[in-house]
DOVEXNU-338107 format. One record per residue (C-alpha): x, y, z. Coordinates in nm, 3 decimals. Layout:
N
px_py_pz
X_Y_Z
...
END
This chain:
799
px_py_pz
0.000_0.000_0.000
0.122_0.349_-0.078
0.227_0.565_0.214
-0.036_0.813_0.092
-0.302_0.617_0.280
-0.129_0.550_0.609
-0.282_0.853_0.780
-0.635_0.802_0.648
-0.848_0.604_0.888
-0.564_0.349_0.919
-0.727_0.006_0.901
-0.634_-0.301_1.098
-0.409_-0.518_0.885
-0.567_-0.843_0.773
-0.322_-1.055_0.972
-0.349_-0.847_1.292
-0.704_-0.951_1.391
-0.749_-1.187_1.682
-0.858_-1.512_1.521
-1.205_-1.649_1.577
-1.232_-1.957_1.798
-1.275_-2.197_1.503
-0.910_-2.142_1.408
-0.851_-2.459_1.613
-0.961_-2.655_1.304
-0.705_-2.740_1.040
-0.747_-2.572_0.698
-0.992_-2.770_0.484
-0.860_-2.945_0.170
-1.157_-2.778_-0.002
-1.417_-2.557_0.162
-1.721_-2.781_0.215
-2.010_-2.789_-0.032
-2.217_-3.052_0.155
-2.311_-3.163_0.506
-2.103_-3.478_0.459
-1.790_-3.265_0.406
-1.878_-3.056_0.710
-1.909_-3.374_0.920
-1.572_-3.495_0.794
-1.418_-3.167_0.910
-1.588_-3.191_1.248
-1.809_-2.886_1.195
-2.160_-2.864_1.333
-2.232_-2.542_1.141
-2.079_-2.286_0.906
-2.006_-1.939_1.040
-2.034_-1.793_0.691
-2.184_-1.940_0.374
-2.089_-1.808_0.030
-2.357_-1.829_-0.242
-2.185_-1.804_-0.579
-2.302_-1.810_-0.942
-1.976_-1.974_-1.055
-1.857_-2.326_-0.997
-1.635_-2.347_-0.689
-1.270_-2.342_-0.787
-1.028_-2.320_-0.494
-0.798_-2.072_-0.662
-0.706_-1.705_-0.592
-0.849_-1.600_-0.929
-1.202_-1.705_-0.827
-1.404_-1.496_-0.582
-1.543_-1.783_-0.374
-1.196_-1.930_-0.330
-1.018_-1.608_-0.233
-1.286_-1.476_0.006
-1.344_-1.821_0.155
-0.977_-1.886_0.225
-0.921_-1.536_0.364
-1.205_-1.583_0.614
-1.087_-1.935_0.696
-0.748_-1.786_0.789
-0.934_-1.554_1.029
-1.073_-1.858_1.209
-1.420_-1.874_1.053
-1.583_-2.190_0.920
-1.677_-2.112_0.560
-1.904_-2.319_0.336
-1.977_-2.281_-0.036
-2.308_-2.324_-0.217
-2.213_-2.292_-0.583
-2.469_-2.242_-0.861
-2.770_-2.336_-0.645
-3.116_-2.410_-0.781
-3.266_-2.063_-0.743
-3.629_-2.168_-0.799
-3.679_-2.224_-0.425
-3.504_-2.157_-0.096
-3.430_-2.526_-0.028
-3.093_-2.529_-0.202
-2.987_-2.237_0.016
-3.040_-2.449_0.327
-2.806_-2.725_0.209
-2.536_-2.641_0.466
-2.777_-2.543_0.741
-2.816_-2.203_0.900
-2.499_-1.991_0.899
-2.396_-1.862_1.239
-2.318_-1.507_1.129
-2.412_-1.429_0.767
-2.462_-1.528_0.406
-2.226_-1.388_0.147
-2.379_-1.349_-0.200
-2.198_-1.299_-0.530
-2.303_-1.356_-0.890
-1.948_-1.473_-0.961
-1.645_-1.338_-1.142
-1.869_-1.174_-1.404
-2.188_-0.973_-1.402
-2.456_-1.235_-1.456
-2.613_-1.045_-1.747
-2.283_-1.016_-1.932
-2.221_-1.381_-1.857
-2.556_-1.489_-2.006
-2.602_-1.248_-2.298
-2.399_-1.134_-2.597
-2.355_-0.769_-2.696
-2.654_-0.823_-2.929
-2.867_-0.926_-2.629
-2.878_-1.289_-2.741
-2.852_-1.574_-2.494
-2.519_-1.751_-2.488
-2.528_-2.126_-2.514
-2.216_-2.172_-2.302
-2.082_-2.060_-1.966
-1.708_-2.067_-1.909
-1.758_-2.064_-1.530
-1.977_-2.376_-1.523
-1.867_-2.743_-1.526
-1.875_-2.875_-1.881
-1.929_-2.522_-2.018
-2.302_-2.579_-1.957
-2.526_-2.269_-1.977
-2.825_-2.162_-1.767
-2.671_-2.257_-1.432
-2.747_-1.911_-1.293
-3.045_-1.676_-1.327
-3.059_-1.328_-1.476
-2.952_-1.072_-1.214
-2.821_-1.356_-1.001
-2.712_-1.139_-0.708
-3.070_-1.015_-0.659
-3.224_-1.362_-0.685
-2.970_-1.526_-0.454
-3.010_-1.252_-0.191
-3.386_-1.291_-0.188
-3.362_-1.669_-0.155
-3.120_-1.634_0.138
-3.370_-1.407_0.304
-3.644_-1.666_0.247
-3.429_-1.949_0.380
-3.337_-1.783_0.711
-3.496_-1.438_0.752
-3.291_-1.346_1.059
-2.949_-1.415_0.901
-2.767_-1.105_0.763
-2.709_-1.103_0.387
-2.383_-0.947_0.265
-2.379_-0.876_-0.108
-2.048_-0.854_-0.293
-1.872_-0.937_-0.617
-1.850_-0.740_-0.937
-2.225_-0.744_-1.003
-2.300_-0.574_-0.674
-1.997_-0.347_-0.705
-2.097_-0.203_-1.043
-2.462_-0.161_-0.952
-2.423_0.012_-0.618
-2.604_0.327_-0.731
-2.884_0.388_-0.980
-2.741_0.261_-1.308
-2.827_0.219_-1.675
-2.910_-0.142_-1.756
-2.836_-0.227_-2.120
-3.055_-0.539_-2.127
-3.376_-0.368_-2.014
-3.271_-0.035_-2.173
-3.361_0.166_-1.866
-3.215_0.302_-1.544
-3.249_0.057_-1.257
-3.236_0.124_-0.885
-2.933_0.049_-0.674
-2.905_-0.328_-0.649
-2.943_-0.292_-0.272
-3.305_-0.186_-0.316
-3.397_-0.496_-0.517
-3.173_-0.751_-0.343
-3.280_-0.642_0.006
-2.933_-0.726_0.136
-2.816_-0.577_0.465
-2.480_-0.459_0.338
-2.316_-0.426_-0.004
-1.939_-0.457_-0.034
-1.786_-0.305_-0.345
-1.439_-0.342_-0.484
-1.199_-0.609_-0.363
-1.375_-0.718_-0.047
-1.113_-0.879_0.178
-1.067_-0.580_0.407
-1.438_-0.503_0.448
-1.560_-0.864_0.483
-1.299_-0.946_0.748
-1.390_-0.640_0.956
-1.765_-0.702_0.928
-1.740_-1.073_1.020
-1.527_-1.001_1.327
-1.773_-0.735_1.441
-2.068_-0.970_1.390
-1.882_-1.238_1.586
-1.848_-0.994_1.875
-2.226_-0.952_1.884
-2.264_-0.628_1.693
-2.590_-0.587_1.501
-2.554_-0.568_1.123
-2.779_-0.260_1.121
-2.525_-0.076_1.334
-2.227_-0.146_1.105
-2.240_0.169_0.894
-1.882_0.295_0.905
-1.686_0.034_0.708
-1.513_0.169_0.399
-1.604_-0.002_0.073
-1.961_-0.072_0.185
-2.306_0.061_0.099
-2.637_0.022_0.280
-2.992_0.150_0.295
-3.006_0.431_0.547
-3.252_0.344_0.824
-3.325_0.510_1.156
-3.008_0.371_1.317
-2.800_0.479_1.022
-2.934_0.834_1.031
-2.838_0.862_1.396
-2.487_0.733_1.319
-2.448_0.986_1.036
-2.592_1.286_1.222
-2.257_1.470_1.225
-2.215_1.452_0.848
-2.258_1.766_0.638
-2.444_1.716_0.312
-2.304_1.867_-0.003
-2.586_1.918_-0.251
-2.482_1.800_-0.597
-2.817_1.696_-0.737
-2.851_1.946_-1.019
-2.625_2.045_-1.307
-2.698_2.417_-1.275
-2.661_2.439_-0.897
-2.410_2.175_-0.811
-2.363_2.253_-0.446
-2.037_2.271_-0.257
-1.751_2.233_-0.500
-1.402_2.372_-0.545
-1.333_2.615_-0.826
-1.097_2.394_-1.024
-0.849_2.414_-1.307
-0.868_2.050_-1.399
-1.208_1.890_-1.336
-1.030_1.607_-1.157
-0.810_1.815_-0.925
-0.930_2.006_-0.618
-0.790_2.357_-0.571
-0.678_2.296_-0.217
-0.453_2.021_-0.354
-0.294_2.216_-0.641
0.011_2.312_-0.438
0.111_1.947_-0.430
0.063_1.872_-0.798
0.334_1.974_-1.042
0.110_1.910_-1.342
-0.150_2.160_-1.227
0.078_2.414_-1.061
0.364_2.538_-1.269
0.354_2.396_-1.621
0.473_2.684_-1.837
0.206_2.908_-1.982
-0.075_2.735_-1.793
0.055_2.887_-1.470
0.041_3.242_-1.602
-0.331_3.245_-1.658
-0.460_2.975_-1.427
-0.745_3.187_-1.289
-0.894_3.246_-1.633
-0.942_2.874_-1.677
-1.216_2.864_-1.417
-1.392_3.194_-1.461
-1.764_3.194_-1.409
-1.814_3.106_-1.044
-1.986_3.364_-0.824
-2.042_3.379_-0.452
-2.411_3.351_-0.367
-2.596_3.372_-0.035
-2.691_3.037_0.109
-3.043_2.978_-0.018
-3.108_2.687_0.217
-2.852_2.652_0.496
-3.023_2.339_0.631
-2.936_2.070_0.378
-3.057_1.795_0.606
-3.304_1.856_0.881
-3.130_1.900_1.213
-2.784_1.969_1.070
-2.655_2.327_1.049
-2.391_2.436_0.801
-2.108_2.665_0.910
-2.199_3.031_0.883
-1.924_3.098_0.629
-2.007_2.802_0.407
-2.146_2.914_0.074
-2.331_2.751_-0.213
-2.151_2.786_-0.547
-2.357_2.846_-0.859
-2.240_2.870_-1.218
-2.348_3.197_-1.378
-2.320_3.322_-1.733
-2.153_3.648_-1.627
-1.780_3.595_-1.565
-1.629_3.675_-1.228
-1.321_3.574_-1.037
-1.332_3.241_-0.862
-1.365_3.250_-0.485
-1.227_2.965_-0.280
-1.477_2.847_-0.020
-1.432_2.663_0.303
-1.494_2.292_0.268
-1.621_2.068_0.546
-1.378_1.791_0.646
-1.386_1.509_0.390
-1.433_1.247_0.657
-1.754_1.424_0.764
-1.882_1.512_0.415
-2.142_1.331_0.210
-2.236_1.430_-0.143
-2.605_1.422_-0.229
-2.644_1.273_-0.579
-2.956_1.331_-0.788
-3.239_1.100_-0.679
-3.310_0.775_-0.857
-3.632_0.918_-0.998
-3.438_1.215_-1.136
-3.163_1.019_-1.308
-3.416_0.768_-1.441
-3.601_1.045_-1.625
-3.327_1.296_-1.700
-3.021_1.174_-1.895
-2.829_1.494_-1.814
-2.864_1.435_-1.441
-2.766_1.072_-1.491
-2.445_1.184_-1.664
-2.380_1.433_-1.384
-2.426_1.165_-1.116
-2.189_0.932_-1.298
-1.928_1.205_-1.319
-1.951_1.272_-0.945
-1.922_0.900_-0.870
-1.600_0.875_-1.071
-1.458_1.186_-0.903
-1.499_1.019_-0.565
-1.295_0.704_-0.625
-0.952_0.785_-0.482
-0.935_0.643_-0.127
-0.714_0.936_-0.033
-0.978_1.204_-0.087
-1.311_1.037_-0.169
-1.619_1.140_0.023
-1.930_0.942_0.104
-2.221_0.951_-0.142
-2.593_0.933_-0.078
-2.876_0.884_-0.328
-3.246_0.885_-0.253
-3.467_0.606_-0.387
-3.830_0.692_-0.315
-3.848_0.759_0.058
-3.519_0.585_0.143
-3.151_0.671_0.096
-2.868_0.449_-0.026
-2.548_0.550_0.153
-2.210_0.464_-0.006
-1.902_0.489_0.212
-1.564_0.589_0.058
-1.362_0.315_-0.118
-1.152_0.070_0.085
-0.788_0.144_0.163
-0.566_-0.054_-0.080
-0.396_-0.365_0.054
-0.028_-0.344_0.143
0.220_-0.578_-0.021
0.230_-0.781_0.301
-0.149_-0.812_0.297
-0.150_-0.912_-0.070
0.101_-1.186_0.012
-0.115_-1.296_0.304
-0.419_-1.333_0.075
-0.238_-1.511_-0.208
-0.030_-1.741_0.013
-0.337_-1.921_0.152
-0.344_-2.303_0.117
-0.541_-2.303_-0.209
-0.586_-2.641_-0.375
-0.570_-2.454_-0.709
-0.826_-2.699_-0.850
-1.204_-2.723_-0.899
-1.392_-2.896_-0.619
-1.383_-3.278_-0.653
-1.764_-3.283_-0.678
-1.728_-3.180_-1.045
-1.532_-3.493_-1.133
-1.363_-3.469_-1.472
-1.588_-3.192_-1.604
-1.393_-2.909_-1.765
-1.440_-2.554_-1.640
-1.307_-2.338_-1.927
-1.241_-2.033_-1.709
-1.017_-2.245_-1.487
-0.840_-2.401_-1.785
-0.750_-2.051_-1.898
-0.574_-1.950_-1.574
-0.466_-2.273_-1.405
-0.100_-2.217_-1.495
-0.104_-1.839_-1.453
0.000_-1.619_-1.160
-0.167_-1.293_-1.056
0.103_-1.046_-0.953
-0.100_-0.729_-0.888
-0.442_-0.564_-0.874
-0.591_-0.238_-0.994
-0.549_-0.030_-1.308
-0.485_0.341_-1.354
-0.558_0.331_-1.728
-0.912_0.458_-1.683
-1.043_0.326_-2.016
-1.405_0.438_-2.027
-1.543_0.110_-2.163
-1.379_-0.093_-1.885
-1.501_-0.137_-1.527
-1.177_-0.257_-1.367
-1.101_0.082_-1.217
-1.454_0.117_-1.075
-1.418_-0.224_-0.911
-1.052_-0.269_-0.814
-0.948_0.096_-0.804
-0.665_0.277_-0.978
-0.405_0.229_-0.703
-0.184_-0.067_-0.794
-0.165_-0.329_-0.518
0.143_-0.547_-0.560
0.254_-0.884_-0.434
0.615_-0.931_-0.329
0.860_-1.095_-0.564
0.909_-1.378_-0.314
0.538_-1.458_-0.294
0.505_-1.468_-0.672
0.804_-1.699_-0.714
0.667_-1.931_-0.442
0.343_-1.964_-0.638
0.534_-2.046_-0.958
0.715_-2.321_-0.769
0.387_-2.450_-0.625
0.239_-2.478_-0.975
0.550_-2.665_-1.087
0.530_-2.906_-0.797
0.156_-2.967_-0.760
-0.039_-2.872_-1.073
-0.161_-3.178_-1.267
-0.045_-3.198_-1.629
0.193_-2.905_-1.590
0.439_-2.902_-1.880
0.672_-2.632_-1.757
0.497_-2.338_-1.924
0.350_-2.057_-1.711
0.072_-1.903_-1.921
0.081_-1.560_-1.758
0.248_-1.342_-1.498
0.010_-1.049_-1.491
-0.315_-0.902_-1.371
-0.566_-0.650_-1.504
-0.270_-0.505_-1.696
0.051_-0.693_-1.764
0.299_-0.412_-1.702
0.172_-0.197_-1.414
0.353_-0.400_-1.150
0.501_-0.164_-0.886
0.409_0.150_-1.082
0.278_0.434_-0.867
0.282_0.808_-0.814
0.623_0.953_-0.730
0.483_1.154_-0.439
0.241_1.003_-0.184
0.079_1.341_-0.122
0.008_1.395_-0.490
-0.136_1.043_-0.512
-0.357_1.111_-0.211
-0.494_1.435_-0.356
-0.521_1.344_-0.725
-0.870_1.314_-0.874
-0.781_1.232_-1.233
-0.947_0.922_-1.379
-0.633_0.815_-1.563
-0.259_0.840_-1.507
-0.183_0.778_-1.876
-0.437_0.991_-2.066
-0.405_1.218_-2.259
-0.040_1.138_-2.194
0.160_0.960_-1.927
0.156_1.177_-1.613
0.491_1.335_-1.524
0.431_1.230_-1.165
0.392_0.862_-1.252
0.681_0.632_-1.170
0.711_0.423_-1.489
1.029_0.221_-1.430
0.972_-0.141_-1.540
1.296_-0.266_-1.383
1.122_-0.455_-1.096
0.901_-0.635_-1.349
1.196_-0.718_-1.574
1.382_-0.857_-1.275
1.077_-1.064_-1.177
1.060_-1.215_-1.528
1.427_-1.312_-1.514
1.402_-1.475_-1.172
1.082_-1.660_-1.260
1.215_-1.816_-1.577
1.535_-1.914_-1.395
1.339_-2.145_-1.162
1.432_-2.505_-1.219
1.164_-2.690_-1.413
1.021_-2.377_-1.577
1.064_-2.396_-1.954
0.876_-2.087_-2.062
0.686_-1.795_-1.911
0.435_-1.624_-2.137
0.261_-1.292_-2.080
-0.110_-1.329_-2.150
-0.251_-1.019_-1.976
-0.320_-0.706_-2.176
-0.011_-0.491_-2.229
-0.021_-0.114_-2.181
0.209_-0.029_-2.471
0.218_0.347_-2.403
0.402_0.259_-2.081
0.612_-0.011_-2.243
0.761_0.224_-2.505
0.913_0.427_-2.221
1.111_0.117_-2.117
1.301_-0.030_-2.416
1.482_-0.279_-2.192
1.148_-0.419_-2.076
1.023_-0.450_-2.434
1.345_-0.630_-2.528
1.302_-0.871_-2.236
0.936_-0.931_-2.319
0.991_-0.986_-2.691
1.301_-1.200_-2.650
1.173_-1.439_-2.383
0.798_-1.407_-2.314
0.608_-1.394_-2.644
0.479_-1.721_-2.778
0.478_-1.612_-3.142
0.188_-1.369_-3.096
0.134_-1.078_-2.860
-0.216_-0.934_-2.818
-0.247_-0.563_-2.754
-0.545_-0.330_-2.775
-0.510_0.003_-2.955
-0.893_-0.018_-2.987
-0.910_0.242_-3.266
-0.711_0.473_-3.491
-0.933_0.782_-3.495
-0.931_1.063_-3.239
-1.311_1.085_-3.215
-1.328_0.735_-3.072
-0.998_0.738_-2.882
-1.085_1.055_-2.691
-1.408_0.891_-2.566
-1.218_0.575_-2.473
-0.929_0.763_-2.307
-0.681_0.562_-2.511
-0.352_0.685_-2.664
-0.321_0.773_-3.030
-0.228_0.516_-3.291
0.118_0.676_-3.319
0.208_0.518_-2.984
0.111_0.178_-3.125
0.335_0.243_-3.426
0.631_0.320_-3.199
0.571_0.003_-3.001
0.542_-0.203_-3.319
0.877_-0.069_-3.440
1.039_-0.176_-3.114
0.861_-0.512_-3.121
0.978_-0.585_-3.478
1.334_-0.473_-3.408
1.376_-0.681_-3.093
1.210_-0.984_-3.255
1.457_-0.962_-3.542
1.750_-0.928_-3.300
1.628_-1.239_-3.117
1.598_-1.427_-3.445
1.227_-1.490_-3.391
0.930_-1.458_-3.623
0.666_-1.297_-3.402
0.351_-1.098_-3.465
0.138_-0.838_-3.294
-0.235_-0.901_-3.287
-0.416_-0.570_-3.229
-0.771_-0.563_-3.095
-1.027_-0.302_-3.194
-1.373_-0.204_-3.073
-1.667_-0.147_-3.307
-1.962_0.081_-3.230
-1.802_0.257_-2.933
-1.963_0.589_-2.829
-1.812_0.878_-3.020
-1.731_0.664_-3.325
-1.871_0.783_-3.658
-1.918_0.576_-3.973
-1.626_0.765_-4.127
-1.407_0.672_-3.827
-1.481_0.305_-3.888
-1.411_0.346_-4.258
-1.072_0.503_-4.180
-0.996_0.220_-3.938
-1.078_-0.034_-4.211
-0.842_0.147_-4.450
-0.569_0.137_-4.184
-0.628_-0.234_-4.127
-0.597_-0.314_-4.496
-0.291_-0.093_-4.538
-0.121_-0.282_-4.253
-0.231_-0.627_-4.367
-0.460_-0.709_-4.072
-0.769_-0.923_-4.109
-0.948_-0.940_-3.776
-1.184_-1.230_-3.724
-1.231_-1.169_-3.352
-1.442_-0.855_-3.357
-1.530_-0.688_-3.029
-1.847_-0.478_-3.027
-1.897_-0.221_-2.753
-2.084_-0.377_-2.462
-2.239_-0.122_-2.220
-2.148_-0.264_-1.878
-2.302_-0.111_-1.565
-2.147_0.209_-1.431
-1.875_0.242_-1.698
-1.822_0.596_-1.827
-1.875_0.486_-2.188
-2.207_0.331_-2.085
-2.312_0.671_-1.955
-2.225_0.819_-2.295
-2.429_0.547_-2.463
-2.735_0.616_-2.250
-2.724_0.994_-2.212
-2.542_1.113_-2.529
-2.334_1.329_-2.291
-1.962_1.318_-2.218
-1.906_1.292_-1.839
-1.530_1.330_-1.889
-1.607_1.702_-1.911
-1.837_1.933_-1.721
-2.195_1.819_-1.776
-2.462_2.076_-1.855
-2.780_2.100_-2.059
-2.582_2.234_-2.352
-2.256_2.041_-2.317
-2.105_1.819_-2.583
-2.328_1.560_-2.749
-2.167_1.224_-2.822
-2.239_1.029_-3.140
-2.386_0.695_-3.031
-2.408_0.379_-3.239
-2.750_0.226_-3.181
-2.970_0.010_-3.398
-2.883_-0.328_-3.543
-2.802_-0.205_-3.893
-2.550_0.056_-3.784
-2.385_-0.177_-3.533
-2.358_-0.438_-3.810
-2.200_-0.177_-4.037
-1.932_-0.091_-3.782
-1.852_-0.460_-3.735
-1.846_-0.501_-4.112
-1.580_-0.231_-4.146
-1.360_-0.424_-3.902
-1.415_-0.736_-4.115
-1.381_-0.562_-4.451
-1.226_-0.878_-4.597
-1.535_-1.098_-4.543
-1.734_-1.126_-4.869
-2.056_-1.154_-4.670
-2.003_-0.794_-4.557
-1.935_-0.649_-4.902
-2.297_-0.571_-5.001
-2.350_-0.373_-4.678
-2.016_-0.194_-4.717
-2.081_-0.106_-5.084
-2.412_0.052_-4.992
-2.256_0.246_-4.705
-1.952_0.366_-4.900
-2.171_0.496_-5.181
-2.393_0.687_-4.937
-2.081_0.830_-4.769
-1.945_0.951_-5.103
-1.653_0.709_-5.100
-1.725_0.494_-5.402
-1.356_0.536_-5.482
-1.288_0.265_-5.222
-1.483_0.009_-5.426
-1.279_-0.164_-5.695
-1.075_-0.467_-5.785
-0.721_-0.344_-5.724
-0.525_-0.378_-5.402
-0.567_-0.005_-5.340
-0.942_-0.049_-5.297
-1.109_-0.152_-4.972
-1.363_-0.394_-5.121
-1.415_-0.535_-5.472
-1.700_-0.472_-5.712
-1.762_-0.843_-5.769
-1.952_-1.070_-5.528
-1.847_-1.438_-5.500
-2.135_-1.678_-5.544
-2.301_-1.792_-5.221
-2.157_-1.510_-5.007
-2.448_-1.266_-4.991
-2.565_-1.398_-4.653
-2.496_-1.234_-4.321
-2.166_-1.325_-4.159
-2.196_-1.547_-3.852
-1.911_-1.512_-3.607
-1.806_-1.796_-3.380
-1.983_-1.628_-3.088
-2.298_-1.565_-3.291
-2.312_-1.929_-3.396
-2.288_-2.014_-3.029
-2.584_-1.805_-2.920
-2.960_-1.797_-2.954
-3.225_-1.530_-2.960
-3.321_-1.413_-2.612
-3.633_-1.588_-2.492
-3.593_-1.874_-2.737
-3.665_-2.189_-2.539
-3.504_-2.414_-2.799
-3.135_-2.442_-2.713
-2.867_-2.591_-2.928
-2.743_-2.932_-2.821
-2.398_-3.078_-2.866
-2.545_-3.320_-3.119
-2.601_-3.043_-3.369
-2.331_-2.968_-3.627
-2.056_-2.743_-3.503
-1.762_-2.586_-3.674
-1.521_-2.828_-3.840
-1.267_-2.968_-3.594
-0.916_-2.849_-3.650
-0.807_-3.207_-3.722
-1.038_-3.216_-4.025
-0.953_-2.869_-4.154
-0.784_-2.871_-4.493
-0.437_-2.728_-4.521
-0.429_-2.372_-4.661
-0.400_-2.359_-5.038
-0.137_-2.150_-5.208
-0.248_-1.789_-5.222
-0.516_-1.833_-4.954
-0.561_-1.545_-4.710
-0.482_-1.651_-4.353
-0.646_-1.464_-4.066
-0.590_-1.402_-3.699
-0.872_-1.638_-3.612
-0.680_-1.932_-3.760
-0.390_-1.849_-3.533
-0.174_-1.761_-3.831
0.001_-1.431_-3.911
-0.088_-1.197_-4.197
0.062_-1.317_-4.521
0.390_-1.196_-4.655
0.368_-0.903_-4.895
0.497_-1.115_-5.186
0.204_-1.354_-5.140
-0.043_-1.066_-5.145
0.121_-0.928_-5.458
0.100_-1.268_-5.625
-0.267_-1.292_-5.528
-0.327_-0.951_-5.686
-0.171_-1.070_-6.013
-0.398_-1.372_-6.035
-0.718_-1.189_-5.930
-0.812_-1.054_-6.277
-0.813_-1.410_-6.414
-1.040_-1.528_-6.136
-1.269_-1.231_-6.191
-1.305_-1.323_-6.562
-1.386_-1.680_-6.468
-1.666_-1.560_-6.236
-1.801_-1.335_-6.510
-1.819_-1.633_-6.748
END
């Protein structure tokens, strides 16, 4: 943990709690899933029962495993009910009545994203279920599970966690119902919601429950949210409300230069205080604030504001900014627009989302409150990041690193993907607007020690079945953010920017990759380790600042292909994604090619792009397609923008507003890609080489005035001719593996599937090879030869 957080409500370290009495039991080989297993362990009851939408895998990459083992180390008896039958409460009684609480999570994914494609079609597989079997969890699983727990034992507290609860903690836009839904707490009727990584909050709450404290009185734990009742109001009576429930009168705020930096913190931030010309005219950048009399000094009945506290309003007439006295952060709560307001007013929704993202740094975040009808949902500030010692404590638990034996030989694809990988860190300061990692894990990087990571590599070598000596990944949310942090703890504590790397890498960010390079070298030197690959996403704008790291990566840790995600080439889209320009990708590619050549290896970059992202125009997609063809890329794995709950890009999608900037009635409108035809067009541009897409692209290019891109030479994007039998709509692998929502007829394994690789014919001379086949783009001489023979083939088709 950074020293920036040591003076903020310093929490008890995870390993400093007095253990619960049940620590007398030995650690379980697997946490029990049945009464028979409980009997074998000598337990008469479980202190805490986890209800999970995923299969139980005893591994630190799975939520039930990591929370269960952490609580077991605290001396609690933890049971698991994985993927229960949710049609009645009986399955939730399988382990008996828990002594202290139920813990509910939908699993490692939001249940709606797990069950539906970006086109709102039901998936016919589930990577987190044994045998890849679908329909093992309900829609909105966290809500359903919480309600069933309440039915099973009404007097047992229900603690809701996981990513589904985390990303739905306030009123949020729900893509699948196309409307704004209430905070998940209102529908789930849970006693407490824990957002973000939950080890710190769940350990504190369980110990307090074990000491006899009532769940209704536990209202002060960071990283939790709850419905404010009579007890809660009494506990929060000293808090001062900051009204921020309207875009034209946004309550108590600082006059700010950067919308993510508070004025009282500017003295500690080099970027905002002393960068050349910006310093000369800093006041002019926030003209427009005027001092107004307090219209209503009683924000909440019974609580008086200080006499010199003023309400700030934005006026058309310019005036000099006046700095106002702020209440202490630890006693401040920001009033967000009510649920009913954000549900009916997209502008207020965008404003609420902006405020939420401003209050995410544990060093300066304030509590939030949002009214739903006649009740309030109160959200405490985010949890303090774990220290390196605490991260080691969590990851060094006696995990079996295997699925529970109850599943027999059934494959769990999500486990197969990570069984030989090692998680080295948490968090991400990239701030990509389409991603929810930052909202869930935070932007402060939490690192494991080098020793702990190497011990896990050795454990995989010694205990993992079928291990061949290849570690599939040393990474995390991002491959190369290990041990990267702000240079100054005070700046890190005060910073309110959503990204440390956009629009450029922050001057205050420590970007040295030497610790990661050293870790790679030590890991691959372990006896019995043949190869260590890097499978996590690489932040290439950081990598280009460290040529030695890129050399190390390319020389030793790329298995022929390296996946990176520039996402787009055009500024319209990139500015709404908060991603670097394509020039940074070009610089990384030059380094990648040079170091691959020096190592004598033939290796390829596989770039990923997003179609239909907010802010992307049809012309942007056309220019991306031109760039793809120019660079010889033919992407089969097309990613379409998927509006996940609470993401900034989802707010753009719903409101047409850009919450990265000040939100007002007349602020910037974002171009949104909605409707099946336009979404299909954007995907078609990414797959410009698929003949099934050519009719749609011809029609679009003509309407856009770019008929010059239609022709039969290699300079053209698509040809004028149409191969016979290719006018149908393209079906991707994912689309073939899905069904229309509500369709009761599911595909069975007996139906024809794609041709097995063993039966696939070898590529013919001149055939275009794509990323989906696992093969690189063809050599230029092959493409030139194909161009020479094309006219003859065209004449044959004409005949």
